C-alpha positions as CSV (number, residue, x, y, z in Angstrom):
1,X,4.3,-1.5,19.1
2,X,6.0,-2.7,15.9
3,X,4.1,-3.3,12.7
4,X,4.8,-7.0,13.0
5,X,3.3,-7.0,16.5
6,X,0.3,-5.2,15.1
7,X,0.0,-7.7,12.3
8,X,0.1,-10.7,14.7
9,X,-2.6,-9.1,16.8
10,X,-4.7,-8.4,13.7
11,X,-4.4,-12.0,12.6
12,X,-5.4,-13.3,16.0
13,X,-8.4,-11.0,16.1
14,X,-9.3,-11.8,12.5
15,X,-9.4,-15.5,13.3
16,X,-11.8,-14.8,16.3
17,X,-14.0,-12.7,14.1
18,X,-14.2,-15.2,11.3
19,X,-15.1,-18.0,13.7
20,X,-18.0,-15.9,14.9
21,X,-19.0,-15.0,11.3
22,X,-19.0,-18.7,10.3
23,X,-21.1,-19.5,13.3
24,X,-23.7,-16.8,12.7
25,X,-24.0,-16.3,8.9
26,X,-25.0,-18.5,6.0
27,X,-22.1,-20.4,4.5
28,X,-22.0,-18.4,1.3
29,X,-22.0,-15.1,3.2
30,X,-19.4,-16.2,5.7
31,X,-17.1,-17.2,2.8
32,X,-17.6,-13.9,1.1
33,X,-16.9,-12.0,4.3
34,X,-13.7,-14.0,4.9
35,X,-12.6,-13.3,1.3
36,X,-13.4,-9.6,1.6
37,X,-11.9,-9.0,5.1
38,X,-9.2,-11.7,5.4
39,X,-5.4,-11.4,5.5
40,X,-3.1,-12.8,2.9
41,X,0.7,-13.2,3.6
42,X,2.9,-13.6,0.5
43,X,5.8,-15.2,2.3
44,X,9.5,-14.3,2.6
45,X,11.3,-13.1,-0.5
46,X,14.6,-14.5,-1.8
47,X,17.8,-12.5,-2.0
48,X,17.4,-12.9,-5.8
49,X,14.1,-11.1,-5.6
50,X,15.7,-8.3,-3.6
51,X,18.4,-8.0,-6.3
52,X,15.8,-7.9,-9.0
53,X,14.0,-5.0,-7.2
54,X,17.2,-3.1,-6.7
55,X,18.3,-3.6,-10.3
56,X,14.9,-2.3,-11.5
57,X,15.1,0.9,-9.5
58,X,18.9,1.4,-9.6
59,X,19.7,1.7,-5.9
60,X,19.5,-0.3,-2.7
61,X,16.3,-0.9,-0.7
62,X,16.1,0.7,2.8
63,X,17.3,-1.7,5.4
64,X,13.9,-2.0,7.3
65,X,12.1,-2.8,4.0
66,X,14.7,-5.3,3.0
67,X,14.2,-7.0,6.4
68,X,10.4,-7.0,5.9
69,X,10.8,-8.8,2.6
70,X,13.4,-11.3,3.6
71,X,12.0,-12.2,7.0
72,X,8.2,-11.9,6.4
73,X,7.2,-10.8,2.9
74,X,4.4,-8.6,1.8
75,X,0.8,-9.0,2.9
76,X,-2.7,-7.8,2.1
77,X,-5.3,-6.9,4.8
78,X,-8.8,-6.8,3.4
79,X,-9.6,-7.1,-0.3
80,X,-8.1,-4.3,-2.5
81,X,-10.1,-1.0,-2.3
82,X,-12.1,-2.1,0.8
83,X,-12.1,0.8,3.2
84,X,-8.7,1.0,5.0
85,X,-7.3,-2.0,3.3
86,X,-3.5,-2.3,3.4
87,X,-1.5,-3.8,0.5
88,X,2.2,-4.6,0.6
89,X,2.6,-6.5,-2.7
90,X,5.2,-9.2,-3.4
91,X,8.3,-8.0,-5.2
92,X,7.3,-9.9,-8.3
93,X,4.1,-8.0,-8.5
94,X,5.7,-4.6,-7.8
95,X,8.3,-4.9,-10.6
96,X,6.3,-6.9,-13.1
97,X,6.1,-5.0,-16.4
98,X,2.6,-3.8,-17.1
99,X,0.7,-6.1,-19.5
100,X,-1.1,-5.2,-22.6
101,X,-4.4,-4.5,-20.7
102,X,-2.8,-3.2,-17.5
103,X,-3.7,0.3,-16.3
104,X,-0.3,0.7,-14.7
105,X,2.1,3.2,-16.2
106,X,5.4,1.9,-17.5
107,X,7.2,4.0,-14.9
108,X,5.8,1.8,-12.1
109,X,7.1,1.2,-9.4
110,X,8.5,4.7,-9.3
111,X,6.2,7.1,-7.6
112,X,5.5,9.0,-10.8
113,X,4.2,5.7,-12.2
114,X,1.7,5.4,-9.4
115,X,0.5,9.0,-9.5
116,X,0.2,8.9,-13.3
117,X,-1.8,5.6,-13.0
118,X,-4.3,6.8,-10.4
119,X,-4.4,10.2,-12.0
120,X,-2.9,11.1,-15.4
121,X,0.5,12.1,-16.7
122,X,-0.8,15.5,-17.7
123,X,-2.1,16.2,-14.1
124,X,1.5,16.2,-12.9
125,X,3.5,17.1,-16.0
126,X,1.5,20.3,-16.4
127,X,1.9,21.4,-12.8
128,X,5.3,20.4,-11.7
129,X,8.6,21.6,-13.0
130,X,11.2,19.2,-14.5
131,X,13.2,19.6,-11.3
132,X,10.2,18.5,-9.2
133,X,9.3,15.6,-11.5
134,X,12.8,14.1,-11.6
135,X,12.8,12.7,-8.1
136,X,9.3,11.3,-8.6
137,X,10.6,9.5,-11.7
138,X,14.1,8.4,-10.4
139,X,14.4,8.6,-6.6
140,X,11.0,7.7,-5.0
141,X,9.6,4.2,-5.2
142,X,6.2,2.6,-4.3
143,X,6.0,-0.4,-2.1
144,X,2.4,-0.4,-0.9
145,X,-0.9,1.4,-0.8
146,X,-3.8,2.0,1.6
147,X,-7.4,2.6,0.6
148,X,-9.1,5.5,2.4
149,X,-12.4,5.2,0.6
150,X,-14.5,2.5,-1.1
151,X,-13.0,2.9,-4.6
152,X,-9.7,3.2,-6.4
153,X,-10.2,7.0,-6.7
154,X,-8.7,7.7,-3.2
155,X,-5.6,5.9,-2.0
156,X,-2.6,6.6,0.1
157,X,0.6,5.5,-1.6
158,X,3.4,4.1,0.6
159,X,6.9,4.9,-0.7
160,X,10.6,5.2,0.0
161,X,13.3,7.5,-1.2
162,X,16.7,6.7,-2.6
163,X,18.1,8.2,0.6
164,X,16.4,5.4,2.7
165,X,13.5,7.5,4.1
166,X,9.9,6.4,4.1
167,X,6.8,8.6,3.5
168,X,3.1,8.4,2.6
169,X,1.3,10.4,-0.1
170,X,-2.5,10.5,-0.5
171,X,-4.0,10.7,-3.9
172,X,-7.6,11.6,-4.6
173,X,-9.5,12.6,-7.8
174,X,-10.9,16.1,-7.8
175,X,-8.5,17.4,-5.2
176,X,-8.7,21.2,-4.9
177,X,-5.8,23.3,-6.3
178,X,-4.6,24.5,-2.9
179,X,-4.6,21.0,-1.4
180,X,-3.0,19.6,-4.6
181,X,-0.1,22.1,-4.3
182,X,0.4,21.3,-0.6
183,X,0.6,17.6,-1.4
184,X,2.7,17.5,-4.5
185,X,5.0,20.4,-4.5
186,X,7.0,19.1,-1.6
187,X,6.7,15.3,-1.8
188,X,8.5,13.3,0.8
189,X,9.3,16.2,3.1
190,X,7.6,14.5,6.1
191,X,9.3,11.1,6.8
192,X,8.3,8.2,9.0
193,X,9.8,5.0,10.3
194,X,8.4,1.9,8.7
195,X,6.8,1.0,12.0
196,X,5.1,4.4,12.2
197,X,4.0,4.1,8.6
198,X,2.4,0.6,8.9
199,X,1.5,0.0,12.5
200,X,-1.4,2.5,12.8
201,X,-2.8,1.4,9.4
202,X,-2.9,-2.3,10.6
203,X,-4.5,-1.3,13.9
204,X,-7.1,0.6,12.0
205,X,-8.0,-2.5,10.1
206,X,-8.3,-4.5,13.3
207,X,-10.7,-1.8,14.7
208,X,-12.7,-1.8,11.5
209,X,-13.1,-5.6,11.6
210,X,-14.4,-5.4,15.1
211,X,-16.8,-2.6,14.3
212,X,-18.2,-4.5,11.3
213,X,-18.7,-7.6,13.5
214,X,-20.4,-5.6,16.2
215,X,-22.7,-3.8,13.8
216,X,-23.1,-6.8,11.5
217,X,-22.2,-4.4,8.7
218,X,-20.6,-6.5,5.9
């Protein structure tokens, strides 16, 4: 199954769930649930937006990701930081310079910018060599994130490499030294197709939505 097939199935299931929610819950609660566990599609991007992204990072986007943006656009499943939420932001959001009060590092959307935002520059600068840091700063770019807890302290970053490959990288506060070394000393070594990266994540959201409806756990 492709990630687009999984997304269509999720939207269909989501509509069914929300109909049941609105029929069984008070209006204010039903509206909150739909807001927390809905799906937002950002719409197809323009070639100009693709050009802006490529100019920002200095190299071409991988073909499958370019196709996603041009034919469909980014999407959010569940509110940010809800358990297993999936976020594929719009290009404008990805490349927007951090504002005065933004927590984002100026290196965003390069992977170093994401890691140094969720963690700290020192966490990586003090443990990785310049040779290991360089690809994080120049070759690896964020395009999405998945929450695997109920807070911003634990996320899985979705990224691509200058060479066109895709990979995922978990980040969690208070990661033990051994696990930290395993995660960050060989970033991007395990690659996935875009379908294999996104499709299981979307299906997990669909299953989570059904579980919450069954258990009335909102």
